[in-house]
VEXKE-227582 format. One record per atom (N, C-alpha, C): residue number from 1; x, y, z. Coordinates in pm, whole numbers, padded with zeros to 5 digits. Layout:
+-----+--------+--------+--------+
:   k :   east :  north :     up :
+-----+--------+--------+--------+
: NUM :      X :      Y :      Z :
...
+-----+--------+--------+--------+
This chain:
+-----+--------+--------+--------+
:   k :   east :  north :     up :
+-----+--------+--------+--------+
:   1 :  00079 : -00117 : -00001 :
:   1 : -00003 : -00002 : -00002 :
:   1 :  00088 :  00125 :  00000 :
:   2 :  00064 :  00214 : -00090 :
:   2 :  00138 :  00341 : -00100 :
:   2 :  00095 :  00433 :  00014 :
:   3 :  00197 :  00488 :  00081 :
:   3 :  00163 :  00578 :  00192 :
:   3 :  00154 :  00725 :  00154 :
:   4 :  00204 :  00762 :  00041 :
:   4 :  00193 :  00901 :  00001 :
:   4 :  00289 :  00938 : -00112 :
:   5 :  00265 :  01045 : -00176 :
:   5 :  00350 :  01091 : -00284 :
:   5 :  00440 :  01197 : -00228 :
:   6 :  00571 :  01184 : -00243 :
:   6 :  00668 :  01278 : -00198 :
:   6 :  00680 :  01394 : -00299 :
:   7 :  00643 :  01513 : -00262 :
:   7 :  00644 :  01624 : -00352 :
:   7 :  00773 :  01644 : -00429 :
:   8 :  00883 :  01640 : -00353 :
:   8 :  01014 :  01665 : -00414 :
:   8 :  01060 :  01553 : -00504 :
:   9 :  00998 :  01439 : -00500 :
:   9 :  01028 :  01325 : -00587 :
:   9 :  00943 :  01328 : -00714 :
:  10 :  00829 :  01395 : -00706 :
:  10 :  00734 :  01396 : -00817 :
:  10 :  00748 :  01523 : -00904 :
:  11 :  00792 :  01627 : -00843 :
:  11 :  00793 :  01759 : -00913 :
:  11 :  00935 :  01818 : -00902 :
:  12 :  00977 :  01888 : -01004 :
:  12 :  01100 :  01964 : -01001 :
:  12 :  01062 :  02111 : -01009 :
:  13 :  01124 :  02193 : -00932 :
:  13 :  01085 :  02332 : -00921 :
:  13 :  01189 :  02420 : -00991 :
:  14 :  01142 :  02522 : -01061 :
:  14 :  01227 :  02619 : -01125 :
:  14 :  01172 :  02754 : -01091 :
:  15 :  01254 :  02837 : -01026 :
:  15 :  01208 :  02974 : -00993 :
:  15 :  01239 :  03053 : -01126 :
:  16 :  01138 :  03130 : -01171 :
:  16 :  01148 :  03208 : -01293 :
:  16 :  01199 :  03343 : -01274 :
:  17 :  01207 :  03385 : -01149 :
:  17 :  01258 :  03519 : -01109 :
:  17 :  01366 :  03503 : -01004 :
:  18 :  01454 :  03592 : -00993 :
:  18 :  01559 :  03593 : -00892 :
:  18 :  01502 :  03597 : -00754 :
:  19 :  01406 :  03688 : -00735 :
:  19 :  01344 :  03703 : -00602 :
:  19 :  01202 :  03755 : -00616 :
:  20 :  01111 :  03711 : -00521 :
:  20 :  00975 :  03763 : -00524 :
:  20 :  00978 :  03914 : -00494 :
:  21 :  01079 :  03967 : -00434 :
:  21 :  01090 :  04108 : -00399 :
:  21 :  01125 :  04195 : -00517 :
:  22 :  01165 :  04137 : -00633 :
:  22 :  01202 :  04212 : -00749 :
:  22 :  01072 :  04242 : -00829 :
:  23 :  01060 :  04368 : -00875 :
:  23 :  00944 :  04405 : -00960 :
:  23 :  00947 :  04326 : -01087 :
:  24 :  00828 :  04298 : -01142 :
:  24 :  00820 :  04238 : -01274 :
:  24 :  00867 :  04340 : -01378 :
:  25 :  00926 :  04289 : -01484 :
:  25 :  00955 :  04374 : -01601 :
:  25 :  00889 :  04303 : -01723 :
:  26 :  00872 :  04380 : -01826 :
:  26 :  00819 :  04324 : -01951 :
:  26 :  00934 :  04233 : -02004 :
:  27 :  00918 :  04105 : -01984 :
:  27 :  01028 :  04012 : -02020 :
:  27 :  00971 :  03869 : -02030 :
:  28 :  01060 :  03780 : -02071 :
:  28 :  01028 :  03637 : -02073 :
:  28 :  01076 :  03575 : -01941 :
:  29 :  00997 :  03492 : -01883 :
:  29 :  01039 :  03430 : -01757 :
:  29 :  01038 :  03275 : -01784 :
:  30 :  01149 :  03205 : -01753 :
:  30 :  01257 :  03253 : -01671 :
:  30 :  01342 :  03360 : -01739 :
:  31 :  01404 :  03447 : -01665 :
:  31 :  01477 :  03560 : -01714 :
:  31 :  01621 :  03523 : -01760 :
:  32 :  01656 :  03398 : -01756 :
:  32 :  01791 :  03353 : -01791 :
:  32 :  01822 :  03370 : -01938 :
:  33 :  01718 :  03393 : -02022 :
:  33 :  01741 :  03401 : -02165 :
:  33 :  01721 :  03263 : -02229 :
:  34 :  01709 :  03158 : -02148 :
:  34 :  01685 :  03025 : -02200 :
:  34 :  01546 :  02980 : -02152 :
:  35 :  01472 :  02922 : -02238 :
:  35 :  01336 :  02880 : -02204 :
:  35 :  01338 :  02742 : -02135 :
:  36 :  01233 :  02704 : -02075 :
:  36 :  01222 :  02580 : -02003 :
:  36 :  01196 :  02465 : -02102 :
:  37 :  01289 :  02371 : -02104 :
:  37 :  01273 :  02248 : -02190 :
:  37 :  01177 :  02153 : -02112 :
:  38 :  01060 :  02138 : -02167 :
:  38 :  00955 :  02057 : -02102 :
:  38 :  00943 :  01918 : -02166 :
:  39 :  01038 :  01882 : -02250 :
:  39 :  01027 :  01750 : -02319 :
:  39 :  01035 :  01634 : -02221 :
:  40 :  01095 :  01651 : -02104 :
:  40 :  01104 :  01544 : -02011 :
:  40 :  00992 :  01536 : -01910 :
:  41 :  00893 :  01624 : -01929 :
:  41 :  00780 :  01626 : -01833 :
:  41 :  00650 :  01584 : -01899 :
:  42 :  00562 :  01525 : -01815 :
:  42 :  00431 :  01492 : -01864 :
:  42 :  00345 :  01618 : -01864 :
:  43 :  00361 :  01695 : -01758 :
:  43 :  00285 :  01824 : -01747 :
:  43 :  00379 :  01924 : -01686 :
:  44 :  00356 :  02050 : -01711 :
:  44 :  00418 :  02160 : -01648 :
:  44 :  00314 :  02251 : -01590 :
:  45 :  00338 :  02287 : -01463 :
:  45 :  00248 :  02377 : -01390 :
:  45 :  00322 :  02502 : -01366 :
:  46 :  00258 :  02615 : -01389 :
:  46 :  00321 :  02748 : -01363 :
:  46 :  00228 :  02821 : -01268 :
:  47 :  00285 :  02866 : -01159 :
:  47 :  00211 :  02941 : -01056 :
:  47 :  00267 :  03081 : -01049 :
:  48 :  00179 :  03176 : -01059 :
:  48 :  00218 :  03316 : -01037 :
:  48 :  00141 :  03365 : -00914 :
:  49 :  00216 :  03400 : -00809 :
:  49 :  00155 :  03458 : -00693 :
:  49 :  00173 :  03610 : -00702 :
:  50 :  00066 :  03680 : -00730 :
:  50 :  00068 :  03824 : -00747 :
:  50 :  00093 :  03891 : -00613 :
:  51 :  00175 :  03992 : -00620 :
:  51 :  00199 :  04079 : -00501 :
:  51 :  00126 :  04208 : -00521 :
:  52 :  00187 :  04315 : -00483 :
:  52 :  00127 :  04453 : -00505 :
:  52 :  00142 :  04486 : -00650 :
:  53 :  00031 :  04531 : -00708 :
:  53 :  00032 :  04572 : -00844 :
:  53 :  00000 :  04727 : -00846 :
:  54 :  00085 :  04802 : -00913 :
:  54 :  00064 :  04949 : -00921 :
:  54 : -00067 :  04974 : -00991 :
:  55 : -00134 :  05081 : -00953 :
:  55 : -00261 :  05120 : -01010 :
:  55 : -00253 :  05149 : -01162 :
:  56 : -00132 :  05180 : -01213 :
:  56 : -00112 :  05208 : -01352 :
:  56 : -00081 :  05089 : -01436 :
:  57 : -00068 :  04970 : -01373 :
:  57 : -00032 :  04846 : -01448 :
:  57 : -00152 :  04755 : -01462 :
:  58 : -00158 :  04687 : -01572 :
:  58 : -00252 :  04574 : -01591 :
:  58 : -00168 :  04459 : -01651 :
:  59 : -00096 :  04386 : -01572 :
:  59 : -00003 :  04282 : -01619 :
:  59 : -00072 :  04180 : -01711 :
:  60 : -00004 :  04145 : -01820 :
:  60 : -00049 :  04045 : -01908 :
:  60 :  00054 :  03930 : -01901 :
:  61 :  00003 :  03805 : -01900 :
:  61 :  00086 :  03690 : -01894 :
:  61 :  00047 :  03597 : -02009 :
:  62 :  00146 :  03555 : -02083 :
:  62 :  00125 :  03469 : -02204 :
:  62 :  00226 :  03352 : -02203 :
:  63 :  00175 :  03234 : -02198 :
:  63 :  00261 :  03115 : -02208 :
:  63 :  00285 :  03092 : -02358 :
:  64 :  00413 :  03089 : -02395 :
:  64 :  00445 :  03067 : -02535 :
:  64 :  00547 :  02953 : -02552 :
:  65 :  00562 :  02906 : -02676 :
:  65 :  00646 :  02791 : -02698 :
:  65 :  00745 :  02821 : -02816 :
:  66 :  00863 :  02764 : -02809 :
:  66 :  00963 :  02778 : -02913 :
:  66 :  01020 :  02647 : -02952 :
:  67 :  01086 :  02642 : -03069 :
:  67 :  01144 :  02521 : -03120 :
:  67 :  01289 :  02503 : -03075 :
:  68 :  01344 :  02598 : -03004 :
:  68 :  01481 :  02591 : -02958 :
:  68 :  01486 :  02664 : -02820 :
:  69 :  01592 :  02635 : -02743 :
:  69 :  01606 :  02690 : -02608 :
:  69 :  01609 :  02843 : -02603 :
:  70 :  01641 :  02905 : -02713 :
:  70 :  01637 :  03051 : -02720 :
:  70 :  01572 :  03097 : -02852 :
:  71 :  01485 :  03014 : -02910 :
:  71 :  01426 :  03041 : -03039 :
:  71 :  01313 :  03146 : -03030 :
:  72 :  01245 :  03161 : -03141 :
:  72 :  01133 :  03257 : -03153 :
:  72 :  01011 :  03196 : -03082 :
:  73 :  00955 :  03273 : -02988 :
:  73 :  00838 :  03227 : -02918 :
:  73 :  00713 :  03240 : -03002 :
:  74 :  00636 :  03134 : -03004 :
:  74 :  00507 :  03131 : -03081 :
:  74 :  00391 :  03116 : -02986 :
:  75 :  00278 :  03174 : -03018 :
:  75 :  00155 :  03158 : -02938 :
:  75 :  00097 :  03020 : -02960 :
:  76 :  00065 :  02953 : -02850 :
:  76 :  00007 :  02821 : -02854 :
:  76 : -00143 :  02836 : -02851 :
:  77 : -00193 :  02919 : -02757 :
:  77 : -00337 :  02938 : -02741 :
:  77 : -00358 :  03077 : -02676 :
:  78 : -00438 :  03161 : -02743 :
:  78 : -00460 :  03294 : -02687 :
:  78 : -00570 :  03295 : -02576 :
:  79 : -00649 :  03184 : -02569 :
:  79 : -00749 :  03176 : -02468 :
:  79 : -00709 :  03094 : -02348 :
:  80 : -00648 :  02979 : -02370 :
:  80 : -00615 :  02893 : -02258 :
:  80 : -00487 :  02935 : -02187 :
:  81 : -00398 :  03003 : -02254 :
:  81 : -00262 :  03028 : -02199 :
:  81 : -00229 :  03176 : -02187 :
:  82 : -00324 :  03265 : -02196 :
:  82 : -00308 :  03406 : -02176 :
:  82 : -00408 :  03464 : -02083 :
:  83 : -00359 :  03561 : -02004 :
:  83 : -00452 :  03634 : -01912 :
:  83 : -00402 :  03769 : -01882 :
:  84 : -00490 :  03864 : -01867 :
:  84 : -00460 :  04001 : -01817 :
:  84 : -00519 :  04009 : -01681 :
:  85 : -00437 :  04049 : -01582 :
:  85 : -00490 :  04067 : -01445 :
:  85 : -00510 :  04214 : -01421 :
:  86 : -00605 :  04244 : -01333 :
:  86 : -00638 :  04381 : -01298 :
:  86 : -00538 :  04434 : -01198 :
:  87 : -00532 :  04564 : -01193 :
:  87 : -00437 :  04628 : -01092 :
:  87 : -00486 :  04612 : -00948 :
:  88 : -00606 :  04558 : -00927 :
:  88 : -00652 :  04533 : -00789 :
:  88 : -00655 :  04382 : -00758 :
:  89 : -00580 :  04301 : -00834 :
:  89 : -00574 :  04156 : -00812 :
:  89 : -00460 :  04122 : -00717 :
:  90 : -00416 :  04213 : -00636 :
:  90 : -00308 :  04192 : -00542 :
:  90 : -00335 :  04063 : -00463 :
:  91 : -00229 :  03985 : -00442 :
:  91 : -00225 :  03864 : -00355 :
:  91 : -00303 :  03749 : -00416 :
:  92 : -00353 :  03757 : -00536 :
:  92 : -00417 :  03641 : -00597 :
:  92 : -00314 :  03550 : -00662 :
:  93 : -00358 :  03429 : -00698 :
:  93 : -00276 :  03334 : -00776 :
:  93 : -00331 :  03323 : -00915 :
:  94 : -00241 :  03301 : -01012 :
:  94 : -00279 :  03265 : -01148 :
:  94 : -00204 :  03137 : -01176 :
:  95 : -00267 :  03038 : -01236 :
:  95 : -00201 :  02908 : -01260 :
:  95 : -00224 :  02865 : -01408 :
:  96 : -00128 :  02791 : -01455 :
:  96 : -00137 :  02725 : -01586 :
:  96 : -00097 :  02585 : -01567 :
:  97 : -00164 :  02492 : -01641 :
:  97 : -00116 :  02352 : -01654 :
:  97 : -00106 :  02328 : -01801 :
:  98 :  00009 :  02277 : -01845 :
:  98 :  00036 :  02252 : -01983 :
:  98 :  00067 :  02105 : -01996 :
:  99 : -00013 :  02032 : -02073 :
:  99 :  00012 :  01889 : -02097 :
:  99 :  00107 :  01892 : -02219 :
: 100 :  00231 :  01849 : -02193 :
: 100 :  00335 :  01868 : -02297 :
: 100 :  00309 :  01794 : -02428 :
: 101 :  00239 :  01682 : -02423 :
: 101 :  00212 :  01607 : -02546 :
: 101 :  00114 :  01679 : -02638 :
: 102 :  00049 :  01780 : -02584 :
: 102 : -00047 :  01859 : -02669 :
: 102 :  00021 :  01978 : -02734 :
: 103 :  00146 :  02004 : -02701 :
: 103 :  00215 :  02112 : -02767 :
: 103 :  00249 :  02077 : -02910 :
: 104 :  00267 :  02181 : -02997 :
: 104 :  00310 :  02149 : -03130 :
: 104 :  00443 :  02063 : -03127 :
: 105 :  00452 :  01968 : -03219 :
: 105 :  00554 :  01868 : -03219 :
: 105 :  00696 :  01918 : -03188 :
: 106 :  00735 :  02025 : -03251 :
: 106 :  00872 :  02072 : -03237 :
: 106 :  00886 :  02190 : -03135 :
: 107 :  00786 :  02216 : -03062 :
: 107 :  00782 :  02329 : -02967 :
: 107 :  00774 :  02284 : -02828 :
: 108 :  00885 :  02238 : -02765 :
: 108 :  00884 :  02195 : -02628 :
: 108 :  00972 :  02282 : -02536 :
: 109 :  00996 :  02404 : -02579 :
: 109 :  01061 :  02505 : -02495 :
: 109 :  00962 :  02608 : -02463 :
: 110 :  00934 :  02631 : -02333 :
: 110 :  00830 :  02726 : -02294 :
: 110 :  00890 :  02845 : -02217 :
: 111 :  00813 :  02954 : -02226 :
: 111 :  00844 :  03073 : -02155 :
: 111 :  00714 :  03142 : -02119 :
: 112 :  00713 :  03210 : -02006 :
: 112 :  00597 :  03290 : -01966 :
: 112 :  00633 :  03437 : -01996 :
: 113 :  00563 :  03497 : -02093 :
: 113 :  00596 :  03629 : -02137 :
: 113 :  00505 :  03727 : -02057 :
: 114 :  00573 :  03826 : -01992 :
: 114 :  00499 :  03922 : -01915 :
: 114 :  00504 :  04056 : -01989 :
: 115 :  00387 :  04127 : -01997 :
: 115 :  00385 :  04255 : -02063 :
: 115 :  00298 :  04353 : -01978 :
: 116 :  00308 :  04477 : -02014 :
: 116 :  00224 :  04579 : -01950 :
: 116 :  00249 :  04603 : -01801 :
: 117 :  00373 :  04592 : -01765 :
: 117 :  00422 :  04624 : -01629 :
: 117 :  00531 :  04728 : -01643 :
: 118 :  00498 :  04851 : -01602 :
: 118 :  00596 :  04960 : -01613 :
: 118 :  00608 :  05041 : -01486 :
: 119 :  00509 :  05031 : -01395 :
: 119 :  00511 :  05122 : -01280 :
: 119 :  00546 :  05056 : -01151 :
: 120 :  00551 :  04923 : -01149 :
: 120 :  00580 :  04850 : -01026 :
: 120 :  00475 :  04744 : -00993 :
: 121 :  00491 :  04632 : -01048 :
: 121 :  00403 :  04520 : -01016 :
: 121 :  00494 :  04403 : -00965 :
: 122 :  00445 :  04337 : -00864 :
: 122 :  00526 :  04232 : -00805 :
: 122 :  00453 :  04101 : -00816 :
: 123 :  00537 :  03992 : -00834 :
: 123 :  00476 :  03860 : -00843 :
: 123 :  00595 :  03760 : -00832 :
: 124 :  00563 :  03645 : -00781 :
: 124 :  00660 :  03534 : -00779 :
: 124 :  00614 :  03435 : -00884 :
: 125 :  00704 :  03390 : -00970 :
: 125 :  00670 :  03300 : -01078 :
: 125 :  00749 :  03167 : -01054 :
: 126 :  00675 :  03054 : -01041 :
: 126 :  00738 :  02926 : -01015 :
: 126 :  00687 :  02820 : -01119 :
: 127 :  00777 :  02752 : -01179 :
: 127 :  00749 :  02643 : -01268 :
: 127 :  00764 :  02513 : -01194 :
: 128 :  00671 :  02415 : -01216 :
: 128 :  00684 :  02285 : -01156 :
: 128 :  00673 :  02182 : -01272 :
: 129 :  00777 :  02106 : -01294 :
: 129 :  00770 :  01995 : -01387 :
: 129 :  00725 :  01872 : -01323 :
: 130 :  00637 :  01799 : -01389 :
: 130 :  00578 :  01679 : -01334 :
: 130 :  00599 :  01559 : -01430 :
: 131 :  00630 :  01446 : -01371 :
: 131 :  00621 :  01321 : -01437 :
: 131 :  00739 :  01277 : -01519 :
: 132 :  00717 :  01191 : -01614 :
: 132 :  00814 :  01135 : -01702 :
: 132 :  00958 :  01122 : -01649 :
: 133 :  01050 :  01189 : -01714 :
: 133 :  01193 :  01172 : -01676 :
: 133 :  01243 :  01295 : -01606 :
: 134 :  01223 :  01304 : -01473 :
: 134 :  01266 :  01421 : -01399 :
: 134 :  01415 :  01415 : -01379 :
: 135 :  01477 :  01536 : -01368 :
: 135 :  01620 :  01534 : -01329 :
: 135 :  01643 :  01462 : -01199 :
: 136 :  01762 :  01402 : -01184 :
: 136 :  01795 :  01322 : -01062 :
: 136 :  01781 :  01402 : -00941 :
: 137 :  01836 :  01527 : -00944 :
: 137 :  01833 :  01608 : -00818 :
: 137 :  01769 :  01745 : -00847 :
: 138 :  01726 :  01801 : -00742 :
: 138 :  01672 :  01940 : -00745 :
: 138 :  01787 :  02033 : -00708 :
: 139 :  01794 :  02148 : -00763 :
: 139 :  01896 :  02245 : -00727 :
: 139 :  01895 :  02269 : -00577 :
: 140 :  02006 :  02241 : -00511 :
: 140 :  02017 :  02260 : -00365 :
: 140 :  02005 :  02407 : -00326 :
: 141 :  02038 :  02497 : -00414 :
: 141 :  02030 :  02639 : -00380 :
: 141 :  01886 :  02681 : -00383 :
: 142 :  01798 :  02612 : -00459 :
: 142 :  01654 :  02646 : -00472 :
: 142 :  01575 :  02571 : -00368 :
: 143 :  01606 :  02440 : -00354 :
: 143 :  01531 :  02357 : -00262 :
: 143 :  01629 :  02267 : -00186 :
: 144 :  01689 :  02319 : -00081 :
: 144 :  01782 :  02241 :  00000 :
: 144 :  01714 :  02115 :  00056 :
: 145 :  01792 :  02013 :  00073 :
: 145 :  01740 :  01885 :  00128 :
: 145 :  01672 :  01911 :  00261 :
: 146 :  01727 :  01997 :  00344 :
: 146 :  01673 :  02027 :  00476 :
: 146 :  01535 :  02090 :  00466 :
: 147 :  01500 :  02146 :  00351 :
: 147 :  01371 :  02209 :  00334 :
: 147 :  01268 :  02120 :  00272 :
: 148 :  01302 :  01993 :  00245 :
: 148 :  01208 :  01895 :  00185 :
: 148 :  01156 :  01812 :  00300 :
: 149 :  01044 :  01855 :  00354 :
: 149 :  00982 :  01789 :  00469 :
: 149 :  00876 :  01694 :  00425 :
: 150 :  00861 :  01582 :  00498 :
: 150 :  00760 :  01488 :  00464 :
: 150 :  00715 :  01413 :  00587 :
: 151 :  00587 :  01377 :  00589 :
: 151 :  00532 :  01288 :  00686 :
: 151 :  00433 :  01201 :  00609 :
: 152 :  00471 :  01081 :  00586 :
: 152 :  00390 :  00996 :  00502 :
: 152 :  00339 :  00873 :  00575 :
: 153 :  00335 :  00878 :  00702 :
: 153 :  00276 :  00776 :  00785 :
: 153 :  00357 :  00665 :  00823 :
+-----+--------+--------+--------+
């Protein structure tokens, strides 16, 4: 009998921003310049926890896909993968789940494109890869072993 699913064994985490305390800029996230290769995942979940949003901003978030790690980003869906949040949506969450087998055949590099943030909008953006062939280890600087707690009975 299975006693429970260990989060750190089932998901790999990628922080798309350096720090939640840094304001969003109109950019692709992750900000490393390289998109997330999702070919080894069954699904990818992206969570955006909105912080304070300036009254002059209406952040737009668009999940896009490319054929290379730094290729041209293409729109996959304007309805399912894009959202504009209001400047009074402080502290809300926005989530995406992308089933990787549904992506265009040669487009398995993803990025979350953020637009319309110029006055000071804050959010934390976290990617979670799920399933298939996960990397053997999680980055210790992002998720130290001591921070992976479990009680599975």
